[in-house]
Backbone as CSV, one residue per row, in Angstrom:
resi,resn,N_x,N_y,N_z,CA_x,CA_y,CA_z,C_x,C_y,C_z
1,PRO,102.029,7.149,35.142,103.482,8.159,35.343,104.469,7.103,35.955
2,ALA,105.694,7.776,35.394,107.031,6.797,36.303,106.877,7.178,37.687
3,LEU,107.225,6.225,38.501,107.705,6.483,39.747,109.104,6.872,40.206
4,LEU,109.326,7.628,40.385,110.988,8.310,40.924,111.216,7.942,42.094
5,PRO,112.001,7.717,42.399,113.053,7.009,43.750,113.228,7.530,44.769
6,ASP,112.593,7.937,45.750,112.936,8.731,46.550,114.478,8.960,47.028
7,PRO,115.003,9.961,46.874,116.548,10.444,47.231,116.860,9.822,48.583
8,GLY,116.080,9.559,49.183,116.499,9.078,50.787,116.590,7.813,50.361
9,ASP,116.594,6.877,49.508,116.932,5.668,49.087,117.845,5.458,48.279
10,TRP,118.926,6.912,47.625,120.053,6.891,46.877,121.114,5.722,47.601
11,PRO,121.387,5.734,49.005,122.339,4.553,49.254,121.921,2.962,48.898
12,ARG,120.583,2.881,49.229,120.275,1.262,48.601,120.388,1.489,47.447
13,SER,119.862,2.170,46.348,120.126,2.128,44.952,121.610,2.172,44.771
14,ARG,122.392,2.911,45.152,123.691,2.957,44.712,124.316,1.785,44.854
15,ASP,123.966,0.754,46.455,124.993,-0.156,46.581,124.451,-1.368,45.554
16,ALA,122.926,-1.261,45.361,122.034,-2.416,44.419,122.960,-2.294,43.097
17,LEU,123.214,-0.870,42.323,123.574,-0.698,41.366,124.999,-1.134,41.093
18,ALA,125.747,-0.956,42.261,127.318,-1.675,42.398,127.485,-2.738,42.268
19,ARG,126.781,-3.864,43.360,126.644,-4.814,43.358,126.284,-5.344,42.054
20,ALA,125.352,-4.910,41.394,125.224,-5.355,39.914,126.629,-5.051,39.187
21,ILE,127.082,-4.430,38.624,128.393,-3.891,38.272,129.340,-5.022,38.755
22,THR,129.781,-4.876,40.025,130.886,-5.768,40.109,130.638,-7.339,40.317
23,ALA,129.625,-7.487,39.879,129.102,-8.756,39.889,129.058,-9.096,38.226
24,SER,129.155,-8.257,37.744,129.556,-8.622,36.041,131.281,-8.114,35.759
25,CYS,132.225,-8.041,36.590,133.529,-7.866,36.595,133.996,-9.273,35.937
26,THR,134.744,-9.702,35.066,135.306,-10.812,34.275,136.420,-10.414,34.269
27,PRO,137.526,-10.833,35.893,138.984,-10.347,35.404,139.454,-11.309,35.166
28,GLU,139.224,-12.361,34.443,139.999,-13.747,33.669,140.486,-12.938,31.934
29,ARG,139.036,-12.509,31.765,139.823,-11.959,30.329,140.874,-10.916,30.307
30,GLU,141.201,-10.857,29.214,142.330,-10.474,28.794,142.054,-8.928,27.769
31,ASP,140.752,-8.593,27.361,140.556,-7.821,26.530,139.454,-6.321,27.527
32,ARG,138.638,-7.004,28.006,137.831,-6.197,28.641,137.602,-7.137,30.501
33,CYS,137.635,-5.776,31.447,137.096,-6.427,32.367,135.282,-5.978,32.940
34,PHE,134.977,-5.402,32.299,133.263,-5.412,32.051,132.914,-5.057,30.812
35,PRO,131.403,-5.691,30.956,130.855,-5.637,29.558,130.511,-4.214,29.388
36,GLY,130.622,-3.996,27.860,130.125,-2.636,27.699,129.939,-2.662,25.818
37,ASP,130.060,-1.109,25.468,130.194,-0.609,24.182,131.009,-1.467,23.676
38,ILE,130.430,-1.667,22.098,131.493,-2.142,21.274,133.038,-1.775,20.769
39,ALA,132.893,-0.297,21.202,133.533,0.599,21.206,135.238,-0.299,21.930
40,GLN,134.932,-0.614,22.872,136.015,-1.062,23.990,137.187,-1.876,23.105
41,PHE,136.885,-2.542,22.009,137.536,-3.616,21.309,138.135,-2.547,20.295
42,ALA,137.748,-1.699,19.843,138.674,-1.044,18.866,140.032,-0.420,18.760
43,THR,140.599,-0.152,19.729,141.872,0.316,20.451,142.418,-0.905,21.441
44,ALA,143.597,-0.474,21.648,144.243,-1.913,22.438,143.846,-1.633,24.186
45,THR,143.928,-0.186,24.799,143.324,0.307,25.549,141.702,0.578,25.701
46,GLY,141.121,-0.028,24.573,139.625,0.163,24.417,138.842,0.020,26.150
47,GLY,139.251,-1.771,26.558,139.220,-2.047,27.837,139.166,-1.693,28.756
48,GLN,140.271,-0.925,28.444,140.652,-0.304,30.177,140.472,1.101,30.381
49,SER,140.111,2.003,29.104,139.565,3.466,28.774,138.254,3.706,29.778
50,PHE,138.686,5.308,29.742,137.594,5.693,30.468,135.957,5.918,29.953
51,ALA,135.889,5.936,29.113,134.727,6.265,28.095,134.346,4.610,28.074
52,TYR,134.678,3.659,27.838,134.194,2.388,27.135,134.798,1.192,28.293
53,GLY,135.706,1.444,29.022,136.396,0.637,29.568,136.423,0.399,31.399
54,ALA,137.139,-0.250,32.114,137.276,-0.562,33.530,137.587,1.156,34.235
55,ALA,138.471,2.009,33.545,138.953,3.155,34.572,137.462,3.548,34.378
56,GLY,136.617,3.752,33.360,135.282,4.634,33.669,134.251,4.365,34.641
57,VAL,134.392,2.765,34.804,133.622,2.156,35.701,134.205,2.572,37.248
58,LEU,135.144,1.923,37.443,136.337,2.027,38.662,135.876,3.651,39.260
59,TYR,136.131,4.714,38.357,135.787,6.041,38.716,134.346,6.039,38.887
60,ALA,133.270,5.473,38.255,131.930,6.061,38.728,131.597,5.299,39.932
61,LEU,132.522,4.059,40.082,132.028,3.475,41.802,132.651,4.504,43.078
62,HIS,133.897,5.058,42.646,134.579,5.885,43.278,133.476,6.816,43.829
63,ALA,133.352,7.737,42.813,132.578,8.986,42.652,131.687,8.922,43.523
64,THR,131.186,7.588,43.546,129.578,7.799,44.283,129.383,7.159,45.543
65,GLY,130.909,6.763,45.746,130.937,5.886,47.449,130.547,5.045,47.367
66,ALA,130.503,4.076,46.426,130.146,2.827,46.900,131.958,1.947,46.734
67,PRO,131.655,0.800,47.088,132.623,-0.287,47.567,133.537,0.061,46.255
68,PRO,135.171,-0.080,46.468,135.559,-0.238,45.626,136.026,-1.987,44.937
69,CYS,136.060,-1.820,43.413,135.668,-3.656,43.274,137.381,-3.942,42.497
70,GLU,138.401,-4.263,43.654,139.742,-4.894,43.985,140.037,-5.337,42.642
71,GLU,139.105,-6.520,42.144,139.374,-7.464,41.521,139.463,-6.480,40.054
72,ALA,138.997,-5.611,39.732,138.905,-4.528,38.400,140.210,-3.809,38.565
73,GLU,140.651,-3.259,40.303,141.689,-2.576,39.973,142.584,-2.996,39.785
74,ASP,142.598,-4.128,40.031,144.062,-5.355,39.576,144.053,-5.290,38.327
75,TRP,142.933,-6.239,37.430,142.935,-5.709,36.222,143.761,-4.501,35.724
76,LEU,142.885,-3.684,35.898,143.736,-2.198,35.072,144.840,-1.675,35.378
77,LEU,145.672,-1.912,36.893,147.138,-1.699,37.348,147.580,-2.989,36.224
78,ARG,147.102,-4.201,36.115,148.151,-5.180,35.087,148.091,-4.867,34.038
79,HIS,147.151,-4.458,33.083,147.129,-4.038,32.195,147.827,-2.810,31.683
80,ALA,147.575,-1.384,32.400,148.374,-0.667,32.155,149.691,-0.366,32.631
81,LYS,150.513,-1.049,33.490,151.933,-0.937,33.324,152.327,-1.272,32.236
82,ASP,151.999,-1.880,31.353,153.310,-1.989,30.316,152.142,-1.767,29.192
83,PRO,151.822,-0.556,28.912,150.701,-0.380,27.899,151.577,-0.902,26.092
84,ALA,150.291,-1.512,25.731,150.568,-1.690,24.071,151.382,-0.536,23.424
85,SER,152.274,-1.016,22.378,152.586,0.390,21.570,151.578,0.762,20.644
86,GLY,151.810,2.174,20.756,150.577,2.420,19.636,149.124,2.839,20.895
87,SER,149.194,2.588,21.376,148.496,2.871,22.368,147.633,4.315,22.736
88,PRO,146.071,4.397,22.533,146.134,5.926,22.553,146.402,6.750,23.422
89,LEU,146.933,7.980,23.455,146.882,8.823,24.628,145.913,9.723,25.163
90,GLY,144.427,9.291,24.619,143.764,10.281,25.021,142.716,10.211,26.368
91,PHE,141.981,11.151,26.795,141.463,11.023,28.128,140.359,10.270,28.222
92,TYR,139.737,9.936,26.928,138.258,9.432,27.453,138.835,7.681,27.025
93,ASP,139.578,7.773,25.296,140.048,6.703,24.867,141.442,5.599,25.041
94,GLY,142.283,6.646,25.710,143.204,5.981,26.324,144.287,5.988,27.482
95,LEU,145.093,6.284,27.673,146.314,6.755,28.562,146.009,7.118,29.536
96,THR,145.854,8.756,29.685,145.632,9.585,30.079,144.347,9.455,31.070
97,GLY,143.324,8.934,30.573,142.417,9.060,31.140,142.934,7.600,32.515
98,ILE,143.266,7.055,31.927,143.258,5.986,32.793,144.008,5.969,34.073
99,ALA,145.435,7.222,33.636,146.281,7.311,34.838,145.370,8.547,35.622
100,TRP,144.454,9.406,35.092,144.022,10.012,35.962,143.151,9.331,36.879
101,THR,142.190,8.105,36.206,141.525,7.691,37.435,142.245,6.951,38.196
102,LEU,143.621,5.983,38.155,144.137,5.531,38.995,144.403,6.659,40.161
103,HIS,145.131,7.772,39.541,145.075,8.820,40.928,143.635,8.862,41.606
104,ARG,142.638,9.375,40.681,141.366,9.717,41.509,140.957,8.183,42.700
105,ILE,141.556,7.361,42.303,140.892,6.189,43.314,142.134,5.653,44.479
106,GLY,142.844,6.455,44.254,143.961,6.348,45.526,145.419,5.531,44.737
107,ARG,145.394,5.278,43.631,146.639,4.430,43.274,147.338,5.424,42.524
108,THR,147.937,6.287,43.044,148.911,7.473,42.936,150.293,6.512,42.660
109,ALA,150.676,6.038,43.050,152.374,5.375,42.576,152.084,5.226,41.118
110,GLU,151.068,4.159,40.552,150.722,3.497,39.431,150.294,4.699,38.906
111,ALA,149.683,5.591,38.862,149.309,6.620,38.184,150.765,7.857,38.176
112,ALA,151.588,7.964,38.656,152.818,8.589,38.286,153.563,7.614,37.374
113,ASP,153.769,6.070,37.778,154.815,5.590,36.768,153.740,5.629,35.309
114,LEU,152.650,5.494,35.242,151.766,5.653,33.516,152.063,7.324,33.195
115,LEU,152.175,8.188,33.989,152.159,9.625,33.487,153.659,9.436,32.530
116,ARG,154.659,8.935,33.462,155.959,8.962,33.079,155.844,8.346,31.553
117,ILE,155.603,7.230,31.792,155.393,6.899,30.048,154.207,7.476,29.336
118,ILE,153.542,8.179,29.388,152.955,9.173,28.484,153.377,10.242,28.433
119,LEU,154.020,10.927,29.007,155.063,11.914,28.902,156.697,11.834,28.080
120,ASP,156.667,10.712,27.576,157.846,10.284,27.007,156.966,9.870,25.767
121,GLN,155.923,10.468,25.562,155.361,9.919,23.820,155.593,11.295,23.395
122,PRO,155.571,11.613,22.190,155.381,12.389,21.439,153.812,12.918,21.005
123,LEU,153.694,13.932,21.543,152.071,14.561,21.696,152.054,15.220,20.608
124,GLN,151.887,14.922,19.320,151.756,15.559,17.880,150.614,14.838,17.302
125,GLY,150.428,15.522,16.537,148.905,14.645,15.646,148.324,14.582,15.884
126,LEU,147.483,14.916,17.260,146.083,14.299,17.779,145.124,15.417,17.640
127,ALA,143.907,15.223,17.497,142.668,15.910,17.647,142.752,16.813,18.635
128,PRO,142.310,18.496,18.306,142.218,19.061,19.352,141.114,18.742,20.491
129,GLY,140.365,17.954,20.697,139.176,17.865,21.364,139.455,16.918,22.671
130,LEU,138.369,16.864,23.442,138.830,16.371,24.660,138.366,14.671,24.872
131,HIS,137.730,13.697,24.163,137.984,12.497,23.722,138.971,11.985,23.838
132,ASN,139.981,12.625,22.690,141.323,11.518,22.094,142.063,12.654,21.949
133,GLY,141.523,14.085,22.343,142.774,14.803,21.693,143.584,15.662,23.017
134,TYR,144.215,16.820,22.754,144.818,17.727,23.277,143.996,18.503,24.377
135,ALA,142.919,18.727,24.413,142.207,19.283,25.439,142.020,18.439,26.443
136,GLY,141.544,17.035,26.288,141.520,15.997,27.366,142.758,15.418,27.805
137,ILE,143.368,15.729,27.319,145.194,14.995,27.841,145.575,16.575,28.478
138,GLY,145.540,17.665,28.174,145.799,18.855,28.693,145.312,19.069,30.153
139,LEU,143.562,19.028,30.143,142.857,19.018,31.186,143.489,18.188,32.350
140,ALA,143.576,16.692,31.916,143.959,15.895,32.917,145.105,15.904,33.699
141,LEU,146.318,16.539,32.354,147.446,16.807,33.097,147.521,17.926,34.274
142,ASP,147.159,19.394,33.489,146.881,20.040,34.614,146.631,19.312,35.843
143,ASP,145.076,18.856,36.156,144.581,18.447,37.147,145.515,17.810,37.964
144,LEU,146.521,16.956,37.353,147.293,15.692,37.730,148.565,16.526,38.618
145,ALA,148.904,17.841,37.872,149.845,18.702,38.075,149.841,19.158,39.882
146,ARG,148.471,19.791,39.853,148.181,20.041,41.096,148.490,19.283,42.221
147,SER,148.555,17.723,42.119,148.865,16.837,43.160,149.840,16.479,42.997
148,ALA,150.746,16.559,42.357,151.831,15.488,41.743,152.840,15.694,42.987
149,SER,154.220,15.170,42.985,155.177,15.544,43.510,155.934,16.511,43.264
150,ALA,156.750,17.577,43.722,157.466,18.045,43.048,158.390,17.959,41.823
151,THR,158.983,16.440,41.783,159.237,16.624,40.599,158.607,16.070,39.340
152,ASP,157.556,15.330,39.890,156.605,15.046,38.455,156.168,16.739,38.114
153,ALA,155.582,17.121,38.969,154.147,18.290,38.848,155.225,19.176,37.666
154,PRO,156.352,19.602,37.551,156.916,20.372,36.594,156.888,20.188,35.461
155,ALA,156.826,18.814,35.073,157.004,17.927,33.706,155.525,18.069,33.255
156,LEU,154.487,17.611,34.088,152.842,17.496,33.698,152.776,19.172,33.586
157,SER,152.663,20.088,34.009,152.208,21.594,33.865,153.009,21.545,32.503
158,ALA,154.034,21.512,32.399,154.888,21.654,30.569,153.945,21.445,29.753
159,ALA,153.450,19.787,30.338,153.046,19.089,28.930,151.626,19.525,28.912
160,ALA,151.088,20.112,29.853,149.422,20.548,29.463,149.375,21.986,28.918
161,ALA,150.935,22.331,29.596,150.698,23.781,28.580,151.374,23.759,26.911
162,ARG,151.358,22.767,26.577,151.650,22.276,25.605,150.736,21.957,24.698
163,CYS,149.549,21.258,25.459,148.595,20.504,24.798,147.481,21.726,24.494
164,THR,147.772,22.290,25.308,147.055,23.771,25.121,147.124,24.335,24.012
165,ALA,148.658,24.871,23.848,149.037,25.696,22.673,148.396,24.487,21.534
166,LEU,149.030,23.261,21.485,148.280,22.531,20.411,147.059,22.426,19.866
167,ALA,146.099,22.895,21.044,144.701,22.635,21.044,143.975,23.530,20.235
168,VAL,145.070,24.714,20.538,144.139,26.321,19.600,145.116,26.502,18.776
169,ARG,145.721,25.679,18.038,146.027,25.858,16.804,145.300,25.984,15.357
């Protein structure tokens, strides 16, 4: 029979996992910061993305209370600052998930900068789904609008509503 960990050992287990994850960080690479699924090489933002890249890893560290990996945060900020033309906008595969993660880990100014870039993109021709489509983008934008500045919140809310309308067509 498998031995289940004692729930009281969670901090020790989490810390061991976090150390292993941060030890795998390779900020000198341009294509990715952490090893992962081959899908991270499929798009310009794959190595940065929530599903396959640094954003997902950084969010997992943050959500579990592990110490931040500053080298990886700096790597993500450097790559998200000027996204490649044609970068996907989706939550799991693109810029929206990266912006949402930046906000969650406390990089709110950088998240707001990326959100302005996202809002300048045409939200058309996307799938309706959560991974790379209107549902994921709309949910993230709606969540971010709730804590955005008075200047940014209306545009985020309007874009979220537009995503909802497009997702149900």
